[in-house]
N, C-alpha and C positions, 0 to 999 in steps of 0.2 A: 334166415333166409330161408324161398320154396321156390321149388321146382314152377318156372312162367311155361305152359301148357303153350299159350300162344303162341312166346319166341322160337319155344322149341318146333313148335308144326312148322312155322315161318321160316327155322334156316333148313332144316329137312327138304321143302317143298322148293327152295334154291338148291341145294349142296345134292339133293338125293339119298347121303349118306352123310354120318356128322359121327362126333366124342361130343361126349359132355364129360366133362370132369369135374366130381366134385367132394369138396373136404370133409370126407365124414363123422372123424373124431381127431381132435385134439390135444396135447398135451404140452402144457411146459410155455415157455417163447415161441410163439408162433406167428406168420408172417400176414394168414387171418387165419377167421373163424370159423366154428364148423359153422354148414349150412350154403360158404359159398361156392359159386361154380364158373364153372366156364366154359364155350363152344370151342371145339377145334375144328374145321372144315381140312382139306386137303392142301389147299394154302394159304389159308389163315385163319383167325381166332377173334374171339371178341370175351370182352370181362379176361379176371386175370383171379389164379389163386395165390398172388402175394410175390411172382417175377423169382426176376435171379434162377440158380442151379436147378431149382424143386422145379419151378413150372418147367425150365428148357428141355429136363429132364423126362416129364409127365406129360407135355405134348407130344415130345416122340414118341414114347412110347403109346402116346392113343392113338398116333397115325398109324404107324405099324398095326394094328388092333383092326385098323379101319379099310386098309388092305385084306384083309383074311377073308377068304367065304371056307364053308360058312360063316355065319355072321357069329363072330363068339360073344358068348355072355360077360357078366362083371367081370371087368380086375380090380381086386382088393389090393391094394399094395401099404403097408404102413414104413415110413421114412423117417429116420433119424435126422434129424436137423443139426449136422456136426461135418466133423472132416470130410466125409464120404462125399457130402455135396459141394464140398466148397460153403459152406454155411457155417455160422458162429449162434445160431438164434440156441440154440441148447434145448427145443423142442422138440416134436416128433407130429407130426401130421399122417392120418389115414385115410389117402386117396383112393376112391372108387371111379371109375372109367367105363361108362356102357355105350355100344353105339346102336344109335339107331337111326334105321329107312323109316321109308313109311308103313311099315307093315310093326314097327316095335313102337312108331308114336301111336298106331288106331289102336294098344294095346294099352297103353296110358289112358287114354278116352275111354277107354270099355270097363279099367279099371272101377267096382263097385263098393268089394267086399267093404272097404273102412272108408267114408266118405269124407273130401275134406283132402284126402292123405293119399301118394300112391306108395305102397306097397308090393315089395317084389324081394321074395329070396333070393340072396347073392350064387345059388347052385342053378339057377335061373330057370328050374321044374318051375311045373305051373301047378302051384298049391295053394290054398288055401292058409288063411292068414292063421297062425296058432292061438292059441289063448294068451301067452305073455307079449305078443304081438298090440292084442287087444286090448291087452289091459294097460299095457303101453300106451296106445294115443287116448285112451280115459283120461289115463290121468293127467294128460297136456288138458284137456277140454275140460276136467273137474278143476283143473289149477287156475281157467279164465284166463291165461295165457292166448293171444292172440294169434302169433304165428311161433312157433315152438320149433327149433332149429332143424335137421335133418341128424339122422342117428342109426345104430345099426345097432339091433337087438335081437337078440335068439337065430342069428345066420341069417336076417332080415334086413334091408333095407327101406328104412321109413322119413318120409319126405312129404311135410304140406306140400297142395298144391296152391300156387299164388290166385288166392280172389281178392282182387284189385278192391278196396274200400273205400274209396275215396276219388269224384269224377272232379277233373279238374280241365275245364273247357278255355283254349285259349285263343282268342282274336288276333289275327293278324300274323301271316305267314311272311315279316318283314327279318330282318337281321336282329333286333331281341326275339319275336319268336321263333328263332328258329335256334337261338340257343338255348334258350327255355329247354324248348324241345330236346334237343339233343342232350342235355344236360337228365332232366326230368323222366323221359322215355322209360328205361331203362328201372323204372324202380315201379315191385312190382305190385307196390301197395295201391299204386294209381291209376285210373283209368283215363287216360287221355285225349280231348275233343280236339281236332284242331278247325276253327275257322276262319275261312277267308274267299274276297270277290268271285279270286276267277283263280281256274285252274295255273297258269300261267304263273301265281305267284310263288306258289308252293316249289321246294329245290324237288330238282328229277328223281330222288329216291327219299321218304319216308321209314324209320322205322316203322315192325310191322306191331306194336304195340299202342301207334296211336289210329285213331277212326279220322280220318278227315270230310270236312264237308264243305263244299263249297253254295256259296246262298252271296245272291246279288245284292239283298238285305242282309246283314250278319244279323240285324235287332228281331228278324220276326223270327228268329233260331231262340230264341230267349222263354219265349213261353214255353215250352219244351224241356227245360233245363227242368232236374231235378229240384227240390226243395235245397237239400242240403250238399249242392254243388257247390266247388269253387271257380268263380271265372277270374282272366287275367287278359282286360282292355289293353291293347295296342293296335292299333290299324295305323296303316296309311293319313287317316282322314279325324279331325276333330270333329269334324259334324259327324259321322260315324261311330267316335270315339262317344260321344255325348247322346248320343241315340240309343245305341244299346247299353250303356250305364243307366239309362233311364226305361228299358225295358227289363233291363233285370231289377231294379227298383221295385216295378209294377210287378215283377214273379216274386221278390221275395226272398232272394236264393240269399245262401246263407253268408257267401263271404265275396268280394270284388275290392279286385286291384286294378288300380290307373296308372298307365307311365305317364309320366309328365312332369313338368315343376308345380314350383308353388306360383306362378303366376296363372298358369295353367287350372291347378285346384283351385284358387282361386274366383276364377273365370266359369268353371263348371260348375263347384259350390253353388254359386248367385243363380246359375242357369236352371240348375238342377232346381231350386226350390222355387223359384217363379216360373216352373212348370206343374206346379200343385205337388211336390213331394217333399213329404213333411224332412224336415234340419237332420232330426236325430239322426231317421232313416240313412239321408244321405250322409252324414259324419261316417257314418258305415266305412264307407268306400275308400279304401289305401292308397293315398296317392303322395310322395312316390312307390313304387312298387319295389321289393329288393332293399338291400343297404347302400343305402347315398355314400356313405364313408370310401366302398370301394372305387368307385369311379362310374364312368356314364361307358364305358365300351359294353357291348352288348352280353358278351359273358360274361365279367365282370356282373351287370344287372344280372346275369341265370343263374351264377351261386348265389346271390342273395337273396332271390327267390327263392332258388331251391330248398336253401340251409331252414328259410323260414319255413318254411312248408314240411320238412321233412319234423323238423322239430316237432310241429305240430299233430304231424299224424300215427309216427312212430313211436311216441316217445316210451312206449312200456317194451315196446322190442329191441330197441337200441341199446338197452345196456345190458342185455345177453349175446350181445354180437360181438 
């Protein structure tokens, strides 16, 4: 897991002061892995560190820290997940709770001692990372692992900063588009772009991680897509879908998914070939999207799409989480 700076910045902009709880280290059987985090505000929360008594206690402590002035430094607590918490996992988790306001977020942005990582001392003092901390980061880099988990090292908190490595363009803000965005927006490895023809087609609230683009002719956006990007075409109009697919084929992007039935795909395939597209290129379009066995409910389609995408883009880190 990584520090999602964009989300952190958005939450602080909305609430002024927030708490972020990080699972820094784990041992034995625990509900969530090292690197997991959640955001706590005065009246709400997002994400989870595993639920149950552990999370309940951590959230209450985080809100207590948020109310303190001046802003407190990091709180580090190691908790056994046993009878004292009413849990029977048998392991232990070290939780770090940090309070962020606009000034604290600015310090994250300015952190350049270890590019790609946010390293800060538990003491909260303004220090440079010592040699063991730098060596720890270099070990991860030399190993070739893309997303090392967060860690405690020599009195420092080390966390990789999320760097979205995969662009996903979603054409259509209808029920399926909304469901897919709601599932995939929090994934730090994804950089989401959401395209539709009218401002009013989007929900009132859009996740901060998502870039919205209103385009009267969505197909005109296709030439600006990176070649290694992935696209899901699911607008309200078959005619618009066909035009977008044609434009994306001309752009020769990496992957195209099209919502629809077998009948729709047969018609689209025939028409795209007649429009001059190479049959082999056309056959790279995935239709239907997701896992048809899960059903046609928007959330079911979204779950199938998310599972397929995540299994491709984060296979290396999945085993470490």
